[in-house]
mmCIF file of the N, C-alpha and C atoms, coordinates in Angstrom:
data_MODEL
# 
_entry.id   MODEL 
# 
loop_
_atom_site.group_PDB 
_atom_site.id 
_atom_site.type_symbol 
_atom_site.label_atom_id 
_atom_site.label_alt_id 
_atom_site.label_comp_id 
_atom_site.label_asym_id 
_atom_site.label_entity_id 
_atom_site.label_seq_id 
_atom_site.pdbx_PDB_ins_code 
_atom_site.Cartn_x 
_atom_site.Cartn_y 
_atom_site.Cartn_z 
_atom_site.occupancy 
_atom_site.B_iso_or_equiv 
_atom_site.pdbx_formal_charge 
_atom_site.auth_seq_id 
_atom_site.auth_comp_id 
_atom_site.auth_asym_id 
_atom_site.auth_atom_id 
_atom_site.pdbx_PDB_model_num 
ATOM 1   N N  . UNK A 1 1  ? 1.071   -1.192 -0.244 1.00 0.00 ? 1  UNK A N  1 
ATOM 2   C CA . UNK A 1 1  ? 0.079   -0.423 0.339  1.00 0.00 ? 1  UNK A CA 1 
ATOM 3   C C  . UNK A 1 1  ? 0.800   1.407  0.022  1.00 0.00 ? 1  UNK A C  1 
ATOM 4   N N  . UNK A 1 2  ? 0.478   2.259  -0.827 1.00 0.00 ? 2  UNK A N  1 
ATOM 5   C CA . UNK A 1 2  ? 1.671   3.252  -0.842 1.00 0.00 ? 2  UNK A CA 1 
ATOM 6   C C  . UNK A 1 2  ? 1.271   3.939  0.166  1.00 0.00 ? 2  UNK A C  1 
ATOM 7   N N  . UNK A 1 3  ? 2.545   5.031  0.283  1.00 0.00 ? 3  UNK A N  1 
ATOM 8   C CA . UNK A 1 3  ? 2.202   5.985  2.007  1.00 0.00 ? 3  UNK A CA 1 
ATOM 9   C C  . UNK A 1 3  ? 0.971   6.842  0.966  1.00 0.00 ? 3  UNK A C  1 
ATOM 10  N N  . UNK A 1 4  ? 1.109   7.752  0.511  1.00 0.00 ? 4  UNK A N  1 
ATOM 11  C CA . UNK A 1 4  ? -0.035  8.080  0.304  1.00 0.00 ? 4  UNK A CA 1 
ATOM 12  C C  . UNK A 1 4  ? -1.494  7.774  0.813  1.00 0.00 ? 4  UNK A C  1 
ATOM 13  N N  . UNK A 1 5  ? -1.734  6.987  -0.191 1.00 0.00 ? 5  UNK A N  1 
ATOM 14  C CA . UNK A 1 5  ? -3.405  5.728  0.134  1.00 0.00 ? 5  UNK A CA 1 
ATOM 15  C C  . UNK A 1 5  ? -2.812  5.634  1.830  1.00 0.00 ? 5  UNK A C  1 
ATOM 16  N N  . UNK A 1 6  ? -1.931  5.259  2.598  1.00 0.00 ? 6  UNK A N  1 
ATOM 17  C CA . UNK A 1 6  ? -2.239  4.726  3.880  1.00 0.00 ? 6  UNK A CA 1 
ATOM 18  C C  . UNK A 1 6  ? -2.495  6.328  4.788  1.00 0.00 ? 6  UNK A C  1 
ATOM 19  N N  . UNK A 1 7  ? -1.910  7.454  4.562  1.00 0.00 ? 7  UNK A N  1 
ATOM 20  C CA . UNK A 1 7  ? -2.248  8.681  4.971  1.00 0.00 ? 7  UNK A CA 1 
ATOM 21  C C  . UNK A 1 7  ? -3.713  9.613  4.420  1.00 0.00 ? 7  UNK A C  1 
ATOM 22  N N  . UNK A 1 8  ? -3.971  8.982  3.640  1.00 0.00 ? 8  UNK A N  1 
ATOM 23  C CA . UNK A 1 8  ? -5.873  9.079  3.241  1.00 0.00 ? 8  UNK A CA 1 
ATOM 24  C C  . UNK A 1 8  ? -6.246  8.295  4.312  1.00 0.00 ? 8  UNK A C  1 
ATOM 25  N N  . UNK A 1 9  ? -6.152  7.094  4.644  1.00 0.00 ? 9  UNK A N  1 
ATOM 26  C CA . UNK A 1 9  ? -6.887  6.387  5.001  1.00 0.00 ? 9  UNK A CA 1 
ATOM 27  C C  . UNK A 1 9  ? -6.701  6.588  6.639  1.00 0.00 ? 9  UNK A C  1 
ATOM 28  N N  . UNK A 1 10 ? -5.660  6.934  7.304  1.00 0.00 ? 10 UNK A N  1 
ATOM 29  C CA . UNK A 1 10 ? -5.186  7.594  8.684  1.00 0.00 ? 10 UNK A CA 1 
ATOM 30  C C  . UNK A 1 10 ? -6.361  8.674  9.062  1.00 0.00 ? 10 UNK A C  1 
ATOM 31  N N  . UNK A 1 11 ? -6.486  9.742  7.709  1.00 0.00 ? 11 UNK A N  1 
ATOM 32  C CA . UNK A 1 11 ? -7.304  11.170 7.483  1.00 0.00 ? 11 UNK A CA 1 
ATOM 33  C C  . UNK A 1 11 ? -8.676  10.776 7.910  1.00 0.00 ? 11 UNK A C  1 
ATOM 34  N N  . UNK A 1 12 ? -8.645  9.846  7.242  1.00 0.00 ? 12 UNK A N  1 
ATOM 35  C CA . UNK A 1 12 ? -10.648 9.601  7.009  1.00 0.00 ? 12 UNK A CA 1 
ATOM 36  C C  . UNK A 1 12 ? -10.589 9.006  8.377  1.00 0.00 ? 12 UNK A C  1 
ATOM 37  N N  . UNK A 1 13 ? -9.561  8.347  8.894  1.00 0.00 ? 13 UNK A N  1 
ATOM 38  C CA . UNK A 1 13 ? -10.088 7.272  10.201 1.00 0.00 ? 13 UNK A CA 1 
ATOM 39  C C  . UNK A 1 13 ? -10.369 8.515  11.901 1.00 0.00 ? 13 UNK A C  1 
ATOM 40  N N  . UNK A 1 14 ? -9.388  9.437  11.040 1.00 0.00 ? 14 UNK A N  1 
ATOM 41  C CA . UNK A 1 14 ? -9.058  10.499 12.555 1.00 0.00 ? 14 UNK A CA 1 
ATOM 42  C C  . UNK A 1 14 ? -10.698 10.835 11.837 1.00 0.00 ? 14 UNK A C  1 
ATOM 43  N N  . UNK A 1 15 ? -11.310 11.536 11.271 1.00 0.00 ? 15 UNK A N  1 
ATOM 44  C CA . UNK A 1 15 ? -12.634 12.295 10.748 1.00 0.00 ? 15 UNK A CA 1 
ATOM 45  C C  . UNK A 1 15 ? -13.709 11.638 11.304 1.00 0.00 ? 15 UNK A C  1 
ATOM 46  N N  . UNK A 1 16 ? -13.471 10.032 10.827 1.00 0.00 ? 16 UNK A N  1 
ATOM 47  C CA . UNK A 1 16 ? -14.639 9.046  11.656 1.00 0.00 ? 16 UNK A CA 1 
ATOM 48  C C  . UNK A 1 16 ? -14.295 9.229  12.928 1.00 0.00 ? 16 UNK A C  1 
ATOM 49  N N  . UNK A 1 17 ? -13.283 9.261  13.598 1.00 0.00 ? 17 UNK A N  1 
ATOM 50  C CA . UNK A 1 17 ? -13.606 9.002  15.457 1.00 0.00 ? 17 UNK A CA 1 
ATOM 51  C C  . UNK A 1 17 ? -14.117 10.246 15.693 1.00 0.00 ? 17 UNK A C  1 
ATOM 52  N N  . UNK A 1 18 ? -13.506 11.454 15.077 1.00 0.00 ? 18 UNK A N  1 
ATOM 53  C CA . UNK A 1 18 ? -14.324 12.834 15.663 1.00 0.00 ? 18 UNK A CA 1 
ATOM 54  C C  . UNK A 1 18 ? -15.768 12.897 15.876 1.00 0.00 ? 18 UNK A C  1 
ATOM 55  N N  . UNK A 1 19 ? -16.426 12.393 14.047 1.00 0.00 ? 19 UNK A N  1 
ATOM 56  C CA . UNK A 1 19 ? -17.698 11.880 14.036 1.00 0.00 ? 19 UNK A CA 1 
ATOM 57  C C  . UNK A 1 19 ? -18.484 11.208 14.951 1.00 0.00 ? 19 UNK A C  1 
ATOM 58  N N  . UNK A 1 20 ? -17.742 9.825  15.181 1.00 0.00 ? 20 UNK A N  1 
ATOM 59  C CA . UNK A 1 20 ? -18.446 9.248  16.317 1.00 0.00 ? 20 UNK A CA 1 
ATOM 60  C C  . UNK A 1 20 ? -17.933 9.800  17.691 1.00 0.00 ? 20 UNK A C  1 
ATOM 61  N N  . UNK A 1 21 ? -17.469 11.003 18.281 1.00 0.00 ? 21 UNK A N  1 
ATOM 62  C CA . UNK A 1 21 ? -17.215 11.452 19.664 1.00 0.00 ? 21 UNK A CA 1 
ATOM 63  C C  . UNK A 1 21 ? -18.286 12.222 20.166 1.00 0.00 ? 21 UNK A C  1 
ATOM 64  N N  . UNK A 1 22 ? -18.562 13.210 18.289 1.00 0.00 ? 22 UNK A N  1 
ATOM 65  C CA . UNK A 1 22 ? -19.509 14.041 18.500 1.00 0.00 ? 22 UNK A CA 1 
ATOM 66  C C  . UNK A 1 22 ? -21.108 13.207 18.268 1.00 0.00 ? 22 UNK A C  1 
ATOM 67  N N  . UNK A 1 23 ? -21.364 12.274 17.960 1.00 0.00 ? 23 UNK A N  1 
ATOM 68  C CA . UNK A 1 23 ? -22.710 11.666 17.705 1.00 0.00 ? 23 UNK A CA 1 
ATOM 69  C C  . UNK A 1 23 ? -22.741 11.284 18.762 1.00 0.00 ? 23 UNK A C  1 
ATOM 70  N N  . UNK A 1 24 ? -21.934 10.459 19.638 1.00 0.00 ? 24 UNK A N  1 
ATOM 71  C CA . UNK A 1 24 ? -21.787 9.944  20.813 1.00 0.00 ? 24 UNK A CA 1 
ATOM 72  C C  . UNK A 1 24 ? -22.627 10.958 22.152 1.00 0.00 ? 24 UNK A C  1 
ATOM 73  N N  . UNK A 1 25 ? -21.992 11.920 21.993 1.00 0.00 ? 25 UNK A N  1 
ATOM 74  C CA . UNK A 1 25 ? -22.570 13.492 22.633 1.00 0.00 ? 25 UNK A CA 1 
ATOM 75  C C  . UNK A 1 25 ? -23.957 13.806 22.396 1.00 0.00 ? 25 UNK A C  1 
ATOM 76  N N  . UNK A 1 26 ? -24.057 13.826 21.365 1.00 0.00 ? 26 UNK A N  1 
ATOM 77  C CA . UNK A 1 26 ? -25.727 14.138 21.219 1.00 0.00 ? 26 UNK A CA 1 
ATOM 78  C C  . UNK A 1 26 ? -26.554 12.866 22.006 1.00 0.00 ? 26 UNK A C  1 
ATOM 79  N N  . UNK A 1 27 ? -25.933 11.992 21.533 1.00 0.00 ? 27 UNK A N  1 
ATOM 80  C CA . UNK A 1 27 ? -26.836 10.519 22.018 1.00 0.00 ? 27 UNK A CA 1 
ATOM 81  C C  . UNK A 1 27 ? -26.673 10.694 23.601 1.00 0.00 ? 27 UNK A C  1 
ATOM 82  N N  . UNK A 1 28 ? -25.776 11.163 24.062 1.00 0.00 ? 28 UNK A N  1 
ATOM 83  C CA . UNK A 1 28 ? -26.458 11.211 25.423 1.00 0.00 ? 28 UNK A CA 1 
ATOM 84  C C  . UNK A 1 28 ? -27.089 12.493 25.949 1.00 0.00 ? 28 UNK A C  1 
ATOM 85  N N  . UNK A 1 29 ? -27.493 13.850 25.259 1.00 0.00 ? 29 UNK A N  1 
ATOM 86  C CA . UNK A 1 29 ? -27.975 14.832 25.640 1.00 0.00 ? 29 UNK A CA 1 
ATOM 87  C C  . UNK A 1 29 ? -29.111 14.543 25.532 1.00 0.00 ? 29 UNK A C  1 
ATOM 88  N N  . UNK A 1 30 ? -29.178 13.736 24.769 1.00 0.00 ? 30 UNK A N  1 
ATOM 89  C CA . UNK A 1 30 ? -31.217 12.583 23.586 1.00 0.00 ? 30 UNK A CA 1 
ATOM 90  C C  . UNK A 1 30 ? -31.663 11.870 24.709 1.00 0.00 ? 30 UNK A C  1 
ATOM 91  N N  . UNK A 1 31 ? -30.476 11.355 25.274 1.00 0.00 ? 31 UNK A N  1 
ATOM 92  C CA . UNK A 1 31 ? -31.285 10.334 26.188 1.00 0.00 ? 31 UNK A CA 1 
ATOM 93  C C  . UNK A 1 31 ? -31.870 11.179 27.278 1.00 0.00 ? 31 UNK A C  1 
ATOM 94  N N  . UNK A 1 32 ? -30.501 12.132 27.853 1.00 0.00 ? 32 UNK A N  1 
ATOM 95  C CA . UNK A 1 32 ? -31.035 13.225 28.916 1.00 0.00 ? 32 UNK A CA 1 
ATOM 96  C C  . UNK A 1 32 ? -32.016 13.702 28.820 1.00 0.00 ? 32 UNK A C  1 
ATOM 97  N N  . UNK A 1 33 ? -32.462 14.391 28.065 1.00 0.00 ? 33 UNK A N  1 
ATOM 98  C CA . UNK A 1 33 ? -33.467 14.902 27.420 1.00 0.00 ? 33 UNK A CA 1 
ATOM 99  C C  . UNK A 1 33 ? -34.927 13.561 27.637 1.00 0.00 ? 33 UNK A C  1 
ATOM 100 N N  . UNK A 1 34 ? -34.515 12.380 26.986 1.00 0.00 ? 34 UNK A N  1 
ATOM 101 C CA . UNK A 1 34 ? -35.268 11.436 27.103 1.00 0.00 ? 34 UNK A CA 1 
ATOM 102 C C  . UNK A 1 34 ? -36.131 11.020 28.467 1.00 0.00 ? 34 UNK A C  1 
ATOM 103 N N  . UNK A 1 35 ? -35.123 11.105 29.024 1.00 0.00 ? 35 UNK A N  1 
ATOM 104 C CA . UNK A 1 35 ? -35.597 10.907 31.216 1.00 0.00 ? 35 UNK A CA 1 
ATOM 105 C C  . UNK A 1 35 ? -36.394 11.505 30.868 1.00 0.00 ? 35 UNK A C  1 
ATOM 106 N N  . UNK A 1 36 ? -36.029 13.320 31.160 1.00 0.00 ? 36 UNK A N  1 
ATOM 107 C CA . UNK A 1 36 ? -36.718 14.461 31.723 1.00 0.00 ? 36 UNK A CA 1 
ATOM 108 C C  . UNK A 1 36 ? -38.143 14.198 31.415 1.00 0.00 ? 36 UNK A C  1 
ATOM 109 N N  . UNK A 1 37 ? -38.177 14.438 29.647 1.00 0.00 ? 37 UNK A N  1 
ATOM 110 C CA . UNK A 1 37 ? -39.352 14.309 28.881 1.00 0.00 ? 37 UNK A CA 1 
ATOM 111 C C  . UNK A 1 37 ? -40.746 13.250 29.451 1.00 0.00 ? 37 UNK A C  1 
ATOM 112 N N  . UNK A 1 38 ? -39.891 11.872 30.008 1.00 0.00 ? 38 UNK A N  1 
ATOM 113 C CA . UNK A 1 38 ? -40.468 10.786 30.678 1.00 0.00 ? 38 UNK A CA 1 
ATOM 114 C C  . UNK A 1 38 ? -41.060 11.176 32.293 1.00 0.00 ? 38 UNK A C  1 
ATOM 115 N N  . UNK A 1 39 ? -40.211 11.641 33.007 1.00 0.00 ? 39 UNK A N  1 
ATOM 116 C CA . UNK A 1 39 ? -40.480 12.792 34.120 1.00 0.00 ? 39 UNK A CA 1 
ATOM 117 C C  . UNK A 1 39 ? -41.514 13.116 34.224 1.00 0.00 ? 39 UNK A C  1 
ATOM 118 N N  . UNK A 1 40 ? -42.418 14.250 33.135 1.00 0.00 ? 40 UNK A N  1 
ATOM 119 C CA . UNK A 1 40 ? -42.531 15.069 32.684 1.00 0.00 ? 40 UNK A CA 1 
ATOM 120 C C  . UNK A 1 40 ? -43.716 14.235 32.324 1.00 0.00 ? 40 UNK A C  1 
ATOM 121 N N  . UNK A 1 41 ? -43.840 13.626 31.893 1.00 0.00 ? 41 UNK A N  1 
ATOM 122 C CA . UNK A 1 41 ? -45.555 12.891 30.963 1.00 0.00 ? 41 UNK A CA 1 
ATOM 123 C C  . UNK A 1 41 ? -46.205 11.887 32.774 1.00 0.00 ? 41 UNK A C  1 
ATOM 124 N N  . UNK A 1 42 ? -44.941 11.736 33.144 1.00 0.00 ? 42 UNK A N  1 
ATOM 125 C CA . UNK A 1 42 ? -45.317 10.689 34.158 1.00 0.00 ? 42 UNK A CA 1 
ATOM 126 C C  . UNK A 1 42 ? -46.278 11.717 35.635 1.00 0.00 ? 42 UNK A C  1 
ATOM 127 N N  . UNK A 1 43 ? -45.345 12.957 36.136 1.00 0.00 ? 43 UNK A N  1 
ATOM 128 C CA . UNK A 1 43 ? -45.928 13.957 36.516 1.00 0.00 ? 43 UNK A CA 1 
ATOM 129 C C  . UNK A 1 43 ? -47.507 14.438 35.807 1.00 0.00 ? 43 UNK A C  1 
ATOM 130 N N  . UNK A 1 44 ? -47.379 14.424 34.217 1.00 0.00 ? 44 UNK A N  1 
ATOM 131 C CA . UNK A 1 44 ? -48.556 15.288 34.593 1.00 0.00 ? 44 UNK A CA 1 
ATOM 132 C C  . UNK A 1 44 ? -49.713 13.940 34.304 1.00 0.00 ? 44 UNK A C  1 
ATOM 133 N N  . UNK A 1 45 ? -49.186 12.286 34.112 1.00 0.00 ? 45 UNK A N  1 
ATOM 134 C CA . UNK A 1 45 ? -50.010 11.680 34.263 1.00 0.00 ? 45 UNK A CA 1 
ATOM 135 C C  . UNK A 1 45 ? -50.730 11.068 35.929 1.00 0.00 ? 45 UNK A C  1 
ATOM 136 N N  . UNK A 1 46 ? -50.187 11.615 36.805 1.00 0.00 ? 46 UNK A N  1 
ATOM 137 C CA . UNK A 1 46 ? -50.676 12.036 37.738 1.00 0.00 ? 46 UNK A CA 1 
ATOM 138 C C  . UNK A 1 46 ? -51.802 12.864 38.289 1.00 0.00 ? 46 UNK A C  1 
ATOM 139 N N  . UNK A 1 47 ? -51.108 14.047 37.696 1.00 0.00 ? 47 UNK A N  1 
ATOM 140 C CA . UNK A 1 47 ? -51.467 15.396 37.720 1.00 0.00 ? 47 UNK A CA 1 
ATOM 141 C C  . UNK A 1 47 ? -53.152 14.792 37.634 1.00 0.00 ? 47 UNK A C  1 
ATOM 142 N N  . UNK A 1 48 ? -53.316 14.216 36.330 1.00 0.00 ? 48 UNK A N  1 
ATOM 143 C CA . UNK A 1 48 ? -54.719 14.096 35.532 1.00 0.00 ? 48 UNK A CA 1 
ATOM 144 C C  . UNK A 1 48 ? -55.643 13.000 36.529 1.00 0.00 ? 48 UNK A C  1 
ATOM 145 N N  . UNK A 1 49 ? -54.381 12.208 36.815 1.00 0.00 ? 49 UNK A N  1 
ATOM 146 C CA . UNK A 1 49 ? -55.494 10.815 37.213 1.00 0.00 ? 49 UNK A CA 1 
ATOM 147 C C  . UNK A 1 49 ? -56.010 11.360 38.519 1.00 0.00 ? 49 UNK A C  1 
ATOM 148 N N  . UNK A 1 50 ? -55.465 12.618 38.841 1.00 0.00 ? 50 UNK A N  1 
ATOM 149 C CA . UNK A 1 50 ? -55.906 12.717 40.654 1.00 0.00 ? 50 UNK A CA 1 
ATOM 150 C C  . UNK A 1 50 ? -56.903 14.107 40.427 1.00 0.00 ? 50 UNK A C  1 
ATOM 151 N N  . UNK A 1 51 ? -57.051 14.605 39.100 1.00 0.00 ? 51 UNK A N  1 
ATOM 152 C CA . UNK A 1 51 ? -58.520 15.357 38.795 1.00 0.00 ? 51 UNK A CA 1 
ATOM 153 C C  . UNK A 1 51 ? -59.273 14.507 38.739 1.00 0.00 ? 51 UNK A C  1 
ATOM 154 N N  . UNK A 1 52 ? -59.463 13.255 38.645 1.00 0.00 ? 52 UNK A N  1 
ATOM 155 C CA . UNK A 1 52 ? -60.520 12.415 38.170 1.00 0.00 ? 52 UNK A CA 1 
ATOM 156 C C  . UNK A 1 52 ? -61.492 12.852 39.371 1.00 0.00 ? 52 UNK A C  1 
ATOM 157 N N  . UNK A 1 53 ? -63.412 12.490 39.008 1.00 0.00 ? 53 UNK A N  1 
ATOM 158 C CA . UNK A 1 53 ? -63.557 12.737 40.188 1.00 0.00 ? 53 UNK A CA 1 
ATOM 159 C C  . UNK A 1 53 ? -64.017 11.198 41.562 1.00 0.00 ? 53 UNK A C  1 
ATOM 160 N N  . UNK A 1 54 ? -63.787 11.165 42.553 1.00 0.00 ? 54 UNK A N  1 
ATOM 161 C CA . UNK A 1 54 ? -64.065 9.997  43.318 1.00 0.00 ? 54 UNK A CA 1 
ATOM 162 C C  . UNK A 1 54 ? -64.673 8.830  42.880 1.00 0.00 ? 54 UNK A C  1 
ATOM 163 N N  . UNK A 1 55 ? -66.348 9.432  42.868 1.00 0.00 ? 55 UNK A N  1 
ATOM 164 C CA . UNK A 1 55 ? -67.114 9.202  42.557 1.00 0.00 ? 55 UNK A CA 1 
ATOM 165 C C  . UNK A 1 55 ? -67.189 8.628  41.662 1.00 0.00 ? 55 UNK A C  1 
ATOM 166 N N  . UNK A 1 56 ? -66.841 7.462  40.401 1.00 0.00 ? 56 UNK A N  1 
ATOM 167 C CA . UNK A 1 56 ? -66.722 7.642  38.939 1.00 0.00 ? 56 UNK A CA 1 
ATOM 168 C C  . UNK A 1 56 ? -68.633 7.275  38.715 1.00 0.00 ? 56 UNK A C  1 
ATOM 169 N N  . UNK A 1 57 ? -69.201 6.926  39.583 1.00 0.00 ? 57 UNK A N  1 
ATOM 170 C CA . UNK A 1 57 ? -71.053 6.375  39.219 1.00 0.00 ? 57 UNK A CA 1 
ATOM 171 C C  . UNK A 1 57 ? -71.345 8.008  39.414 1.00 0.00 ? 57 UNK A C  1 
ATOM 172 N N  . UNK A 1 58 ? -71.347 9.491  39.517 1.00 0.00 ? 58 UNK A N  1 
ATOM 173 C CA . UNK A 1 58 ? -71.588 10.242 39.815 1.00 0.00 ? 58 UNK A CA 1 
ATOM 174 C C  . UNK A 1 58 ? -71.598 10.644 38.241 1.00 0.00 ? 58 UNK A C  1 
ATOM 175 N N  . UNK A 1 59 ? -72.624 11.609 38.052 1.00 0.00 ? 59 UNK A N  1 
ATOM 176 C CA . UNK A 1 59 ? -72.852 11.839 36.461 1.00 0.00 ? 59 UNK A CA 1 
ATOM 177 C C  . UNK A 1 59 ? -72.389 12.837 36.271 1.00 0.00 ? 59 UNK A C  1 
ATOM 178 N N  . UNK A 1 60 ? -71.547 12.965 35.008 1.00 0.00 ? 60 UNK A N  1 
ATOM 179 C CA . UNK A 1 60 ? -70.809 14.518 34.286 1.00 0.00 ? 60 UNK A CA 1 
ATOM 180 C C  . UNK A 1 60 ? -71.076 15.265 34.372 1.00 0.00 ? 60 UNK A C  1 
ATOM 181 N N  . UNK A 1 61 ? -70.993 16.456 34.903 1.00 0.00 ? 61 UNK A N  1 
ATOM 182 C CA . UNK A 1 61 ? -71.281 17.883 34.929 1.00 0.00 ? 61 UNK A CA 1 
ATOM 183 C C  . UNK A 1 61 ? -72.417 17.829 33.527 1.00 0.00 ? 61 UNK A C  1 
ATOM 184 N N  . UNK A 1 62 ? -71.850 17.437 32.554 1.00 0.00 ? 62 UNK A N  1 
ATOM 185 C CA . UNK A 1 62 ? -72.563 17.891 31.134 1.00 0.00 ? 62 UNK A CA 1 
ATOM 186 C C  . UNK A 1 62 ? -73.385 17.546 30.803 1.00 0.00 ? 62 UNK A C  1 
ATOM 187 N N  . UNK A 1 63 ? -73.595 16.164 31.839 1.00 0.00 ? 63 UNK A N  1 
ATOM 188 C CA . UNK A 1 63 ? -75.304 15.035 31.904 1.00 0.00 ? 63 UNK A CA 1 
ATOM 189 C C  . UNK A 1 63 ? -76.130 15.322 33.089 1.00 0.00 ? 63 UNK A C  1 
ATOM 190 N N  . UNK A 1 64 ? -75.840 16.528 33.976 1.00 0.00 ? 64 UNK A N  1 
ATOM 191 C CA . UNK A 1 64 ? -76.654 17.157 35.311 1.00 0.00 ? 64 UNK A CA 1 
ATOM 192 C C  . UNK A 1 64 ? -77.587 17.836 34.072 1.00 0.00 ? 64 UNK A C  1 
ATOM 193 N N  . UNK A 1 65 ? -78.845 18.190 34.586 1.00 0.00 ? 65 UNK A N  1 
ATOM 194 C CA . UNK A 1 65 ? -79.847 18.855 34.405 1.00 0.00 ? 65 UNK A CA 1 
ATOM 195 C C  . UNK A 1 65 ? -79.887 19.840 35.375 1.00 0.00 ? 65 UNK A C  1 
ATOM 196 N N  . UNK A 1 66 ? -80.160 20.924 34.919 1.00 0.00 ? 66 UNK A N  1 
ATOM 197 C CA . UNK A 1 66 ? -80.003 22.360 35.326 1.00 0.00 ? 66 UNK A CA 1 
ATOM 198 C C  . UNK A 1 66 ? -81.017 22.812 36.256 1.00 0.00 ? 66 UNK A C  1 
ATOM 199 N N  . UNK A 1 67 ? -80.793 23.101 37.326 1.00 0.00 ? 67 UNK A N  1 
ATOM 200 C CA . UNK A 1 67 ? -81.522 22.959 38.557 1.00 0.00 ? 67 UNK A CA 1 
ATOM 201 C C  . UNK A 1 67 ? -82.983 24.325 38.050 1.00 0.00 ? 67 UNK A C  1 
ATOM 202 N N  . UNK A 1 68 ? -83.006 24.745 37.240 1.00 0.00 ? 68 UNK A N  1 
ATOM 203 C CA . UNK A 1 68 ? -84.692 25.544 37.253 1.00 0.00 ? 68 UNK A CA 1 
ATOM 204 C C  . UNK A 1 68 ? -85.578 24.332 36.621 1.00 0.00 ? 68 UNK A C  1 
ATOM 205 N N  . UNK A 1 69 ? -84.921 23.282 35.744 1.00 0.00 ? 69 UNK A N  1 
ATOM 206 C CA . UNK A 1 69 ? -86.427 22.508 35.129 1.00 0.00 ? 69 UNK A CA 1 
ATOM 207 C C  . UNK A 1 69 ? -86.532 21.515 36.348 1.00 0.00 ? 69 UNK A C  1 
# 
């Protein structure tokens, strides 16, 4: 293998290593964002669950007859 070809391969490999490191950083940040979003979804789910009426058999407000009927 010629020296020129070997140099080209080493340069390409160096760029690829740099790219892999950059992509690993991106993936790590995305994982942190995903975990934060999952925590937020769980929190919102609990908030919505706690807003439900305790008595599921009670009529929904839109189904109630107004008092003047």
